[in-house]
N, CA and C atoms as a LAMMPS dump frame, in Angstrom:
ITEM: TIMESTEP
0
ITEM: NUMBER OF ATOMS
639
ITEM: BOX BOUNDS ff ff ff
-5.0000000000000000e+02 5.0000000000000000e+02
-5.0000000000000000e+02 5.0000000000000000e+02
-5.0000000000000000e+02 5.0000000000000000e+02
ITEM: ATOMS id mol type element x y z
1 1 1 N 0.776 -1.08 -0.198
2 1 2 C 0.206 -0.066 -0.106
3 1 3 C 0.763 1.176 0.078
4 2 1 N 0.597 1.787 -0.772
5 2 2 C 1.286 3.329 -0.917
6 2 3 C 0.966 4.358 0.105
7 3 1 N 1.691 5.589 0.199
8 3 2 C 1.351 6.472 1.085
9 3 3 C 0.349 7.358 0.879
10 4 1 N -0.005 7.62 -0.585
11 4 2 C -1.215 7.997 -0.842
12 4 3 C -2.647 7.393 0.102
13 5 1 N -2.392 5.988 -0.567
14 5 2 C -3.671 5.093 -0.056
15 5 3 C -4.038 5.32 1.732
16 6 1 N -2.811 5.177 2.102
17 6 2 C -2.861 5.28 3.887
18 6 3 C -3.246 6.375 4.272
19 7 1 N -2.909 7.681 3.614
20 7 2 C -3.288 8.748 4.115
21 7 3 C -5.005 8.958 3.705
22 8 1 N -5.593 8.157 2.659
23 8 2 C -6.896 8.38 2.576
24 8 3 C -7.462 7.568 3.512
25 9 1 N -7.172 6.29 3.811
26 9 2 C -7.872 5.494 4.764
27 9 3 C -7.86 6.109 6.004
28 10 1 N -6.882 6.665 6.444
29 10 2 C -6.595 7.655 7.936
30 10 3 C -7.628 8.762 7.844
31 11 1 N -7.768 9.275 6.756
32 11 2 C -8.6 10.771 6.48
33 11 3 C -10.198 9.919 6.879
34 12 1 N -10.771 8.957 6.135
35 12 2 C -11.992 8.343 6.163
36 12 3 C -12.313 7.92 7.468
37 13 1 N -11.198 7.238 8.273
38 13 2 C -11.663 6.85 9.295
39 13 3 C -11.613 7.543 10.639
40 14 1 N -10.811 8.86 10.313
41 14 2 C -11.179 9.853 11.363
42 14 3 C -12.554 10.627 11.042
43 15 1 N -12.829 10.712 9.731
44 15 2 C -14.117 11.141 9.782
45 15 3 C -15.317 10.047 10.241
46 16 1 N -15.251 9.018 10.491
47 16 2 C -16.305 8.066 10.902
48 16 3 C -16.529 8.556 12.804
49 17 1 N -18.175 8.119 12.889
50 17 2 C -18.323 8.58 14.302
51 17 3 C -17.692 7.128 15.136
52 18 1 N -17.345 7.551 16.292
53 18 2 C -17.109 6.333 17.073
54 18 3 C -18.177 5.354 17.268
55 19 1 N -17.898 4.222 17.833
56 19 2 C -18.956 3.056 17.77
57 19 3 C -20.041 3.531 18.588
58 20 1 N -19.918 3.885 19.848
59 20 2 C -21.215 4.144 20.611
60 20 3 C -21.889 5.111 20.059
61 21 1 N -21.63 6.426 19.699
62 21 2 C -22.35 7.366 18.85
63 21 3 C -22.759 6.93 17.602
64 22 1 N -22.197 6.371 16.855
65 22 2 C -22.62 5.512 15.502
66 22 3 C -24.061 4.49 15.813
67 23 1 N -23.974 4.071 17.133
68 23 2 C -25.111 2.796 17.309
69 23 3 C -26.474 3.603 17.609
70 24 1 N -26.336 4.961 18.226
71 24 2 C -27.301 5.647 18.849
72 24 3 C -27.853 6.136 17.676
73 25 1 N -26.938 6.777 16.644
74 25 2 C -27.696 7.475 15.13
75 25 3 C -28.318 6.209 14.664
76 26 1 N -27.824 5.22 14.233
77 26 2 C -28.573 4.155 13.742
78 26 3 C -29.967 3.816 14.645
79 27 1 N -29.777 3.579 15.626
80 27 2 C -31.18 3.128 16.516
81 27 3 C -32.302 4.254 16.256
82 28 1 N -31.621 5.716 16.285
83 28 2 C -32.342 6.701 16.254
84 28 3 C -33.291 6.709 15.023
85 29 1 N -32.463 6.712 13.83
86 29 2 C -33.062 6.588 12.703
87 29 3 C -33.802 5.422 12.036
88 30 1 N -33.825 4.42 13.014
89 30 2 C -34.708 3.033 12.901
90 30 3 C -35.95 3.371 13.351
91 31 1 N -36.128 3.976 14.69
92 31 2 C -37.181 4.439 15.648
93 31 3 C -38.119 5.274 14.678
94 32 1 N -37.489 6.37 14.106
95 32 2 C -38.205 7.105 13.479
96 32 3 C -38.592 6.735 11.994
97 33 1 N -38.126 5.552 11.292
98 33 2 C -38.691 5.267 10.151
99 33 3 C -39.671 4.265 10.592
100 34 1 N -39.593 3.586 11.464
101 34 2 C -40.849 2.872 12.261
102 34 3 C -42.031 3.972 12.692
103 35 1 N -41.732 4.836 13.279
104 35 2 C -42.618 5.319 14.09
105 35 3 C -43.615 6.193 12.887
106 36 1 N -42.958 6.485 11.675
107 36 2 C -43.46 7.328 10.767
108 36 3 C -44.168 6.485 9.755
109 37 1 N -43.92 4.89 9.268
110 37 2 C -44.557 4.294 8.711
111 37 3 C -45.412 3.634 9.421
112 38 1 N -45.58 3.539 10.831
113 38 2 C -46.677 2.934 11.785
114 38 3 C -47.867 4.257 11.944
115 39 1 N -47.639 5.091 11.448
116 39 2 C -48.332 6.301 12.215
117 39 3 C -49.588 6.226 10.899
118 40 1 N -50.962 6.78 11.273
119 40 2 C -51.748 7.028 10.136
120 40 3 C -52.742 8.138 10.894
121 41 1 N -53.746 8.624 9.517
122 41 2 C -54.353 10.178 9.744
123 41 3 C -55.698 9.479 10.179
124 42 1 N -56.38 10.266 11.208
125 42 2 C -57.739 9.671 10.802
126 42 3 C -58.533 10.867 11.156
127 43 1 N -59.843 10.911 10.619
128 43 2 C -60.567 12.145 10.943
129 43 3 C -61.884 11.546 10.986
130 44 1 N -62.449 12.394 11.362
131 44 2 C -64.043 12.325 11.445
132 44 3 C -65.098 12.85 10.581
133 45 1 N -66.137 11.763 9.84
134 45 2 C -66.532 12.435 9.031
135 45 3 C -68.18 12.973 9.5
136 46 1 N -68.499 13.298 10.358
137 46 2 C -69.74 14.059 10.811
138 46 3 C -69.49 14.285 12.376
139 47 1 N -70.256 15.076 12.921
140 47 2 C -70.328 15.659 13.75
141 47 3 C -71.904 15.366 14.561
142 48 1 N -72.625 14.873 13.701
143 48 2 C -73.979 14.932 13.88
144 48 3 C -74.697 13.72 13.521
145 49 1 N -75.615 13.341 14.022
146 49 2 C -76.293 11.976 14.358
147 49 3 C -76.57 11.463 12.521
148 50 1 N -76.922 12.213 11.978
149 50 2 C -76.716 12.192 10.292
150 50 3 C -76.161 13.074 9.625
151 51 1 N -75.593 12.522 8.428
152 51 2 C -74.548 13.371 7.563
153 51 3 C -75.35 14.456 6.876
154 52 1 N -74.667 15.528 6.317
155 52 2 C -75.295 16.351 5.891
156 52 3 C -76.299 15.811 4.5
157 53 1 N -75.706 14.736 3.74
158 53 2 C -76.234 14.028 2.658
159 53 3 C -77.405 13.426 2.969
160 54 1 N -77.239 12.798 4.373
161 54 2 C -78.549 12.141 4.588
162 54 3 C -79.643 12.891 4.913
163 55 1 N -79.53 13.908 5.479
164 55 2 C -80.437 14.739 5.669
165 55 3 C -81.281 15.457 4.754
166 56 1 N -80.318 15.706 3.449
167 56 2 C -80.777 16.001 2.267
168 56 3 C -82.008 15.048 1.549
169 57 1 N -80.985 14.046 1.786
170 57 2 C -82.086 12.967 0.776
171 57 3 C -83.378 12.816 1.363
172 58 1 N -83.139 12.61 2.99
173 58 2 C -84.217 12.533 3.647
174 58 3 C -85.446 13.788 3.373
175 59 1 N -84.895 14.906 3.361
176 59 2 C -86.193 16.236 3.109
177 59 3 C -86.579 16.293 1.983
178 60 1 N -85.464 16.145 1.035
179 60 2 C -86.203 15.978 -0.419
180 60 3 C -86.817 14.962 -0.973
181 61 1 N -86.892 13.717 -0.256
182 61 2 C -87.678 12.879 -0.984
183 61 3 C -89.004 12.788 0.074
184 62 1 N -89.293 13.525 1.262
185 62 2 C -90.655 13.86 1.909
186 62 3 C -91.025 14.946 0.791
187 63 1 N -90.788 16.017 0.47
188 63 2 C -91.14 17.023 -0.527
189 63 3 C -91.564 16.622 -1.824
190 64 1 N -90.829 15.752 -2.099
191 64 2 C -91.27 15.153 -3.189
192 64 3 C -92.769 14.109 -3.192
193 65 1 N -92.855 13.701 -2.052
194 65 2 C -93.723 12.875 -1.891
195 65 3 C -94.85 13.406 -1.673
196 66 1 N -94.956 14.718 -1.429
197 66 2 C -96.077 15.897 -1.456
198 66 3 C -96.307 16.47 -2.927
199 67 1 N -95.635 16.629 -3.751
200 67 2 C -95.743 17.041 -4.935
201 67 3 C -97.135 16.864 -5.463
202 68 1 N -97.22 15.799 -5.553
203 68 2 C -98.9 15.051 -6.429
204 68 3 C -99.665 14.986 -5.143
205 69 1 N -99.588 15.547 -4.111
206 69 2 C -100.615 15.179 -3.107
207 69 3 C -101.903 16.159 -2.959
208 70 1 N -103.24 15.376 -3.158
209 70 2 C -104.55 16.432 -3.298
210 70 3 C -105.19 16.091 -2.095
211 71 1 N -105.522 17.464 -1.482
212 71 2 C -106.439 17.088 -0.141
213 71 3 C -107.673 16.566 -0.842
214 72 1 N -108.477 15.708 0.15
215 72 2 C -109.604 15.317 -0.424
216 72 3 C -110.916 16.004 0.269
217 73 1 N -110.868 16.923 0.714
218 73 2 C -111.877 17.704 1.386
219 73 3 C -111.75 19.45 1.067
220 74 1 N -112.646 20.159 1.479
221 74 2 C -112.783 21.317 0.881
222 74 3 C -111.713 22.058 1.885
223 75 1 N -110.997 23.08 0.873
224 75 2 C -109.909 23.692 1.59
225 75 3 C -110.47 25.267 2.228
226 76 1 N -109.892 26.028 3.309
227 76 2 C -110.361 27.047 3.848
228 76 3 C -110.749 26.647 5.535
229 77 1 N -110.532 25.307 5.7
230 77 2 C -111.252 25.013 7.181
231 77 3 C -109.756 25.125 8.149
232 78 1 N -109.979 24.803 9.198
233 78 2 C -108.952 25.012 10.155
234 78 3 C -108.795 23.463 10.502
235 79 1 N -107.281 22.992 10.609
236 79 2 C -107.198 21.788 10.847
237 79 3 C -105.666 21.658 11.886
238 80 1 N -105.92 20.762 12.608
239 80 2 C -104.748 20.193 13.271
240 80 3 C -104.26 18.703 12.589
241 81 1 N -102.688 18.585 13.058
242 81 2 C -101.837 17.729 12.213
243 81 3 C -101.428 16.654 13.179
244 82 1 N -101.485 15.476 12.822
245 82 2 C -100.882 14.52 14.021
246 82 3 C -100.179 13.311 13.12
247 83 1 N -98.902 13.05 13.452
248 83 2 C -98.093 12.259 12.64
249 83 3 C -97.568 10.874 12.983
250 84 1 N -98.066 9.856 12.71
251 84 2 C -97.576 8.618 13.541
252 84 3 C -96.429 7.753 12.559
253 85 1 N -95.675 7.061 12.712
254 85 2 C -94.574 6.492 12.237
255 85 3 C -93.874 5.879 13.185
256 86 1 N -92.873 4.803 12.55
257 86 2 C -92.17 4.32 13.214
258 86 3 C -90.303 4.941 13.345
259 87 1 N -90.416 6.231 13.167
260 87 2 C -89.116 6.673 13.363
261 87 3 C -89.312 7.876 14.427
262 88 1 N -88.32 8.345 14.509
263 88 2 C -88.655 9.726 15.253
264 88 3 C -88.397 10.688 14.904
265 89 1 N -89.123 10.777 13.733
266 89 2 C -89.105 12.024 12.838
267 89 3 C -90.436 12.724 12.711
268 90 1 N -91.475 12.175 13.597
269 90 2 C -92.612 12.833 13.179
270 90 3 C -92.61 14.389 13.435
271 91 1 N -92.03 15.295 14.427
272 91 2 C -92.041 16.505 14.492
273 91 3 C -91.571 17.332 13.012
274 92 1 N -90.612 16.702 12.449
275 92 2 C -90.275 17.117 11.176
276 92 3 C -91.325 17.088 10.14
277 93 1 N -91.813 15.894 10.046
278 93 2 C -93.092 15.513 8.986
279 93 3 C -94.159 16.26 9.445
280 94 1 N -94.382 16.632 10.914
281 94 2 C -95.498 17.346 10.927
282 94 3 C -95.456 18.596 10.328
283 95 1 N -93.862 19.338 10.547
284 95 2 C -94.057 21.069 10.033
285 95 3 C -94.307 20.799 8.648
286 96 1 N -93.71 19.975 7.927
287 96 2 C -93.803 19.952 6.24
288 96 3 C -95.344 20.162 6.081
289 97 1 N -95.911 18.851 6.761
290 97 2 C -97.357 18.604 6.034
291 97 3 C -98.031 19.662 6.707
292 98 1 N -97.603 20.42 7.415
293 98 2 C -98.394 21.92 7.903
294 98 3 C -98.38 23.115 7.044
295 99 1 N -96.891 22.98 6.573
296 99 2 C -96.632 23.535 5.242
297 99 3 C -97.359 23.345 3.91
298 100 1 N -97.502 22.262 3.875
299 100 2 C -98.334 21.863 2.374
300 100 3 C -99.58 22.149 2.603
301 101 1 N -100.421 21.96 3.924
302 101 2 C -101.879 22.494 3.966
303 101 3 C -101.975 23.806 4.002
304 102 1 N -100.861 24.845 4.521
305 102 2 C -101.258 26.177 4.228
306 102 3 C -101.079 26.804 2.795
307 103 1 N -100.318 25.73 2.158
308 103 2 C -100.397 26.381 0.606
309 103 3 C -101.55 25.74 -0.206
310 104 1 N -101.963 24.693 0.628
311 104 2 C -103.364 24.283 -0.322
312 104 3 C -104.472 24.955 0.249
313 105 1 N -104.207 25.96 1.241
314 105 2 C -105.477 26.819 1.361
315 105 3 C -106.319 26.512 2.901
316 106 1 N -105.454 25.617 3.667
317 106 2 C -106.296 25.394 5.187
318 106 3 C -105.495 26.558 6.266
319 107 1 N -106.083 26.401 7.129
320 107 2 C -105.809 27.421 8.4
321 107 3 C -105.022 26.151 9.439
322 108 1 N -104.091 26.899 9.872
323 108 2 C -103.13 25.458 10.949
324 108 3 C -102.875 26.906 11.951
325 109 1 N -103.656 26.846 12.815
326 109 2 C -103.465 27.575 14.237
327 109 3 C -102.214 27.464 14.715
328 110 1 N -101.667 28.295 15.19
329 110 2 C -100.116 28.47 16.048
330 110 3 C -100.817 28.276 17.411
331 111 1 N -101.889 28.453 18.068
332 111 2 C -101.972 28.109 19.108
333 111 3 C -102.381 26.768 19.864
334 112 1 N -102.907 26.19 18.712
335 112 2 C -103.448 24.684 18.975
336 112 3 C -104.421 24.767 20.388
337 113 1 N -105.515 25.542 19.879
338 113 2 C -106.551 25.652 20.881
339 113 3 C -107.592 24.874 20.848
340 114 1 N -107.363 23.589 20.114
341 114 2 C -108.316 22.66 20.277
342 114 3 C -109.427 22.653 19.579
343 115 1 N -110.151 23.822 18.623
344 115 2 C -111.198 24.409 18.122
345 115 3 C -110.957 24.214 16.691
346 116 1 N -110.045 23.373 16.126
347 116 2 C -109.951 23.394 14.953
348 116 3 C -111.116 22.13 14.12
349 117 1 N -111.464 22.271 12.854
350 117 2 C -112.264 21.863 12.652
351 117 3 C -112.193 20.475 12.064
352 118 1 N -110.981 20.014 11.717
353 118 2 C -110.356 18.757 11.436
354 118 3 C -109.044 18.41 11.741
355 119 1 N -109.101 17.092 12.014
356 119 2 C -107.296 16.608 12.406
357 119 3 C -106.862 15.717 11.104
358 120 1 N -106.023 16.265 10.732
359 120 2 C -105.367 15.609 9.63
360 120 3 C -104.382 14.554 10.439
361 121 1 N -104.648 13.184 10.008
362 121 2 C -103.636 12.163 10.693
363 121 3 C -102.77 11.65 9.835
364 122 1 N -101.514 11.625 9.712
365 122 2 C -100.274 11.48 8.681
366 122 3 C -99.886 10.285 9.276
367 123 1 N -99.778 9.37 8.188
368 123 2 C -99.346 7.971 8.546
369 123 3 C -98.025 7.556 7.534
370 124 1 N -96.879 7.684 8.647
371 124 2 C -95.427 7.669 7.66
372 124 3 C -95.254 6.119 7.617
373 125 1 N -95.344 5.501 6.464
374 125 2 C -95.027 4.037 6.282
375 125 3 C -93.387 4.061 5.96
376 126 1 N -92.73 4.65 5.543
377 126 2 C -91.311 4.918 5.193
378 126 3 C -90.807 6.09 5.251
379 127 1 N -89.854 6.212 5.913
380 127 2 C -89.148 7.406 6.125
381 127 3 C -87.617 7.471 6.521
382 128 1 N -86.814 7.074 5.509
383 128 2 C -85.549 6.621 5.84
384 128 3 C -84.543 6.55 4.531
385 129 1 N -83.216 6.103 4.794
386 129 2 C -81.936 6.098 3.875
387 129 3 C -81.64 4.503 3.796
388 130 1 N -81.712 4.222 2.779
389 130 2 C -80.883 2.849 1.917
390 130 3 C -79.478 3.472 1.5
391 131 1 N -78.678 2.317 2.03
392 131 2 C -77.106 2.694 1.818
393 131 3 C -76.527 1.029 1.363
394 132 1 N -75.977 0.963 0.333
395 132 2 C -75.087 -0.322 -0.179
396 132 3 C -73.701 0.259 -0.663
397 133 1 N -72.862 -0.377 -0.772
398 133 2 C -71.615 -0.342 -1.391
399 133 3 C -70.896 -1.434 -1.965
400 134 1 N -70.612 -1.358 -3.423
401 134 2 C -69.621 -2.362 -4.099
402 134 3 C -68.332 -2.218 -3.755
403 135 1 N -67.465 -3.083 -3.443
404 135 2 C -66.104 -2.917 -3.823
405 135 3 C -65.225 -4.038 -4.138
406 136 1 N -64.311 -3.414 -5.213
407 136 2 C -63.257 -4.5 -5.644
408 136 3 C -61.951 -3.804 -5.572
409 137 1 N -61.358 -4.558 -4.884
410 137 2 C -59.824 -4.099 -4.332
411 137 3 C -59.261 -4.769 -3.37
412 138 1 N -58.206 -4.198 -2.964
413 138 2 C -57.677 -4.69 -1.618
414 138 3 C -58.193 -3.85 -0.687
415 139 1 N -58.632 -4.071 0.872
416 139 2 C -58.97 -3.393 1.781
417 139 3 C -57.696 -2.878 2.682
418 140 1 N -57.661 -1.913 3.121
419 140 2 C -56.605 -1.667 4.148
420 140 3 C -56.379 -2.553 5.32
421 141 1 N -55.228 -2.919 5.553
422 141 2 C -54.952 -3.779 6.702
423 141 3 C -53.6 -3.544 7.357
424 142 1 N -53.393 -3.854 8.643
425 142 2 C -52.017 -4.013 9.187
426 142 3 C -51.813 -5.696 9.803
427 143 1 N -50.327 -5.471 9.899
428 143 2 C -49.889 -6.888 9.974
429 143 3 C -48.916 -7.085 10.973
430 144 1 N -48.349 -8.09 11.657
431 144 2 C -47.708 -8.11 12.726
432 144 3 C -46.332 -8.415 12.034
433 145 1 N -46.412 -8.766 10.752
434 145 2 C -44.823 -8.831 9.814
435 145 3 C -44.627 -7.621 9.468
436 146 1 N -45.634 -6.379 9.11
437 146 2 C -44.985 -5.228 8.57
438 146 3 C -45.695 -4.002 9.74
439 147 1 N -44.493 -3.321 9.951
440 147 2 C -44.735 -2.318 10.99
441 147 3 C -45.188 -1.16 10.52
442 148 1 N -46.4 -0.883 9.528
443 148 2 C -46.797 0.141 8.919
444 148 3 C -48.242 -0.201 8.486
445 149 1 N -48.879 0.466 8.371
446 149 2 C -50.592 0.226 7.816
447 149 3 C -50.924 0.182 6.191
448 150 1 N -50.984 -0.835 5.564
449 150 2 C -51.284 -0.502 4.021
450 150 3 C -52.733 0.143 4.05
451 151 1 N -52.515 1.197 2.926
452 151 2 C -53.838 1.67 2.811
453 151 3 C -54.753 0.801 1.788
454 152 1 N -55.691 1.296 1.456
455 152 2 C -56.834 0.5 0.512
456 152 3 C -56.585 1.09 -0.952
457 153 1 N -56.519 -0.235 -1.705
458 153 2 C -56.194 0.169 -3.032
459 153 3 C -57.58 -0.238 -3.538
460 154 1 N -58.301 0.856 -4.128
461 154 2 C -59.428 0.422 -4.648
462 154 3 C -59.474 0.547 -6.237
463 155 1 N -59.786 -0.902 -6.874
464 155 2 C -59.792 -0.866 -8.295
465 155 3 C -61.604 -0.281 -8.647
466 156 1 N -62.569 -0.667 -8.079
467 156 2 C -63.64 0.228 -8.416
468 156 3 C -64.54 -0.167 -7.038
469 157 1 N -65.219 1.35 -6.818
470 157 2 C -66.368 1.157 -5.388
471 157 3 C -67.164 2.385 -5.887
472 158 1 N -68.435 1.706 -5.729
473 158 2 C -69.637 2.261 -5.889
474 158 3 C -70.492 2.285 -4.389
475 159 1 N -70.311 3.772 -4.032
476 159 2 C -71.421 3.807 -2.878
477 159 3 C -72.653 4.64 -2.848
478 160 1 N -73.751 3.797 -2.839
479 160 2 C -75.003 4.598 -3.209
480 160 3 C -75.652 4.627 -1.994
481 161 1 N -76.786 5.92 -1.962
482 161 2 C -77.809 6.361 -0.904
483 161 3 C -78.829 6.928 -1.312
484 162 1 N -80.079 6.369 -1.079
485 162 2 C -81.099 6.649 -1.423
486 162 3 C -82.135 6.961 -0.283
487 163 1 N -82.584 8.144 -0.289
488 163 2 C -83.677 8.569 0.751
489 163 3 C -85.176 8.224 0.068
490 164 1 N -86.357 7.704 1.04
491 164 2 C -87.217 7.321 0.472
492 164 3 C -88.644 7.68 1.495
493 165 1 N -89.628 8.305 1.256
494 165 2 C -90.791 8.64 1.889
495 165 3 C -92.041 8.53 1.411
496 166 1 N -92.837 7.427 2.021
497 166 2 C -94.002 6.941 2.056
498 166 3 C -94.837 7.236 3.009
499 167 1 N -95.889 8.005 2.525
500 167 2 C -96.909 8.39 3.599
501 167 3 C -98.502 8.341 3.105
502 168 1 N -99.554 8.657 3.824
503 168 2 C -100.845 8.735 3.49
504 168 3 C -101.922 9.629 4.501
505 169 1 N -102.807 10.384 4.3
506 169 2 C -103.112 11.159 5.353
507 169 3 C -104.766 10.91 5.131
508 170 1 N -105.194 10.756 6.544
509 170 2 C -107.008 10.694 6.493
510 170 3 C -107.46 12.012 7.272
511 171 1 N -108.377 12.363 6.988
512 171 2 C -109.107 14.035 7.592
513 171 3 C -110.039 13.388 8.125
514 172 1 N -110.061 13.671 9.405
515 172 2 C -111.159 13.713 10.359
516 172 3 C -111.699 14.547 11.247
517 173 1 N -113.119 14.518 11.132
518 173 2 C -114.06 15.307 11.918
519 173 3 C -113.413 15.473 13.385
520 174 1 N -112.92 16.985 13.709
521 174 2 C -112.518 17.131 15.062
522 174 3 C -113.804 16.873 16.11
523 175 1 N -114.857 17.006 15.992
524 175 2 C -115.767 16.596 17.224
525 175 3 C -115.96 15.264 16.855
526 176 1 N -116.827 14.892 16.138
527 176 2 C -117.063 13.358 16.017
528 176 3 C -116.058 12.017 15.754
529 177 1 N -114.833 12.563 15.259
530 177 2 C -113.777 11.415 14.994
531 177 3 C -114.257 10.734 13.526
532 178 1 N -115.329 11.319 12.9
533 178 2 C -115.36 10.47 11.577
534 178 3 C -114.828 10.994 10.342
535 179 1 N -114.409 9.802 9.577
536 179 2 C -113.705 10.007 8.437
537 179 3 C -114.384 11.031 7.525
538 180 1 N -113.509 11.967 7.17
539 180 2 C -114.061 12.39 5.93
540 180 3 C -113.693 12.356 4.739
541 181 1 N -112.418 11.855 4.536
542 181 2 C -111.476 11.923 3.673
543 181 3 C -110.066 11.255 3.683
544 182 1 N -110.087 10.509 2.785
545 182 2 C -108.739 10.13 2.755
546 182 3 C -107.711 10.158 1.559
547 183 1 N -106.677 10.32 1.837
548 183 2 C -105.692 10.654 0.246
549 183 3 C -105.146 9.021 -0.016
550 184 1 N -104.667 9.024 -1.464
551 184 2 C -104.214 7.584 -1.671
552 184 3 C -102.357 7.661 -0.958
553 185 1 N -101.621 6.525 -1.157
554 185 2 C -100.406 6.702 -0.886
555 185 3 C -99.606 7.63 -1.451
556 186 1 N -98.741 8.264 -0.917
557 186 2 C -97.883 9.057 -1.843
558 186 3 C -96.251 8.668 -1.569
559 187 1 N -95.554 8.672 -2.438
560 187 2 C -94.059 8.423 -2.366
561 187 3 C -93.262 9.534 -2.955
562 188 1 N -92.141 9.465 -2.472
563 188 2 C -90.977 10.252 -3.105
564 188 3 C -89.312 9.695 -2.72
565 189 1 N -88.74 10.039 -3.637
566 189 2 C -87.429 9.478 -3.441
567 189 3 C -86.18 10.671 -4.087
568 190 1 N -84.775 10.188 -3.102
569 190 2 C -83.869 11.122 -3.743
570 190 3 C -82.356 10.521 -3.552
571 191 1 N -81.728 10.557 -4.273
572 191 2 C -80.721 9.697 -4.382
573 191 3 C -79.11 10.539 -4.65
574 192 1 N -78.297 9.651 -4.106
575 192 2 C -76.8 10.44 -4.148
576 192 3 C -75.92 9.21 -4.28
577 193 1 N -75.012 9.039 -5.313
578 193 2 C -74.081 7.977 -5.559
579 193 3 C -72.646 8.458 -5.625
580 194 1 N -71.67 7.937 -5.571
581 194 2 C -70.123 8.118 -5.42
582 194 3 C -69.938 7.179 -6.106
583 195 1 N -68.864 7.192 -7.301
584 195 2 C -67.733 6.321 -7.826
585 195 3 C -66.352 6.313 -7.791
586 196 1 N -65.504 5.401 -7.54
587 196 2 C -64.208 5.435 -7.46
588 196 3 C -63.664 4.572 -8.256
589 197 1 N -62.584 5.066 -9.711
590 197 2 C -62.346 4.189 -10.334
591 197 3 C -60.543 3.829 -9.986
592 198 1 N -59.814 3.028 -10.639
593 198 2 C -58.467 3.072 -10.753
594 198 3 C -57.829 3.905 -9.585
595 199 1 N -58.314 3.496 -8.48
596 199 2 C -56.997 4.422 -7.108
597 199 3 C -57.858 5.861 -6.85
598 200 1 N -57.663 6.395 -7.782
599 200 2 C -57.889 8.001 -7.579
600 200 3 C -58.96 8.801 -8.434
601 201 1 N -59.617 8.218 -9.52
602 201 2 C -60.486 9.013 -10.437
603 201 3 C -61.846 8.797 -9.782
604 202 1 N -62.485 9.644 -9.492
605 202 2 C -63.773 9.583 -8.909
606 202 3 C -65.045 10.491 -9.771
607 203 1 N -66.276 10.196 -9.512
608 203 2 C -67.291 11.071 -9.767
609 203 3 C -68.635 10.542 -8.987
610 204 1 N -69.302 11.535 -9.362
611 204 2 C -70.694 11.328 -8.554
612 204 3 C -71.941 11.658 -9.227
613 205 1 N -72.895 11.326 -8.953
614 205 2 C -74.157 11.121 -9.453
615 205 3 C -75.215 11.416 -8.629
616 206 1 N -76.112 12.728 -8.686
617 206 2 C -77.155 12.81 -7.573
618 206 3 C -78.045 13.822 -8.059
619 207 1 N -79.446 13.154 -7.666
620 207 2 C -80.813 14.159 -8.169
621 207 3 C -81.084 15.247 -6.91
622 208 1 N -80.198 15.591 -6.005
623 208 2 C -80.49 16.502 -5.063
624 208 3 C -80.51 17.654 -5.773
625 209 1 N -81.484 18.677 -5.268
626 209 2 C -81.697 20.201 -6.262
627 209 3 C -81.552 21.09 -4.733
628 210 1 N -80.394 21.88 -4.663
629 210 2 C -78.868 21.77 -5.385
630 210 3 C -78.08 20.678 -5.044
631 211 1 N -77.282 20.267 -5.668
632 211 2 C -76.822 19.11 -5.256
633 211 3 C -75.329 19.339 -3.779
634 212 1 N -75.202 18.42 -3.319
635 212 2 C -74.503 18.534 -2.081
636 212 3 C -72.971 19.11 -2.58
637 213 1 N -72.244 20.116 -1.75
638 213 2 C -71.18 21.144 -2.279
639 213 3 C -70.147 19.904 -2.084
């Protein structure tokens, strides 16, 4: 070995960290890589019992069920509204039916003094949403052999939501309880769908007016 080679090796050895500090650097680097690889970001999609899309699907489905509704009795009378159904949304349904009745020429007193001529009994046969999803690809998963979580790889995914409302109304004489008239069953629908192709390409289709931003 000539003098030049010995000098170069001496310079390289002089620049190397001692064994102790070098071990600490390697350990810290490995810990950092494992920590970054094992981290995942999570976030909440909603802070309310129902998402914005679900609320819009329900409200527009209900309003559409009343588009073709026709009152079976003479307008101009005072009415009280009662709603029954298998969901906890009777209060909202009541308000929408009252609004529809006022547009049809009926009087809905705010004080509810009990002197109304008619009682409109609304039966909610259905008021809710249907959700289904089609997925083709590899779902996200973690493993004891891999120190980090693998993300979901989506070749094709279709997420479909549909709001549906079905109702009928009976008009009763307030004093006698006698049935004065009944409507047929009315139905309304609203839908919102999202599609993902080849990991990152996405599109949506919806008949909500206006659409969800």
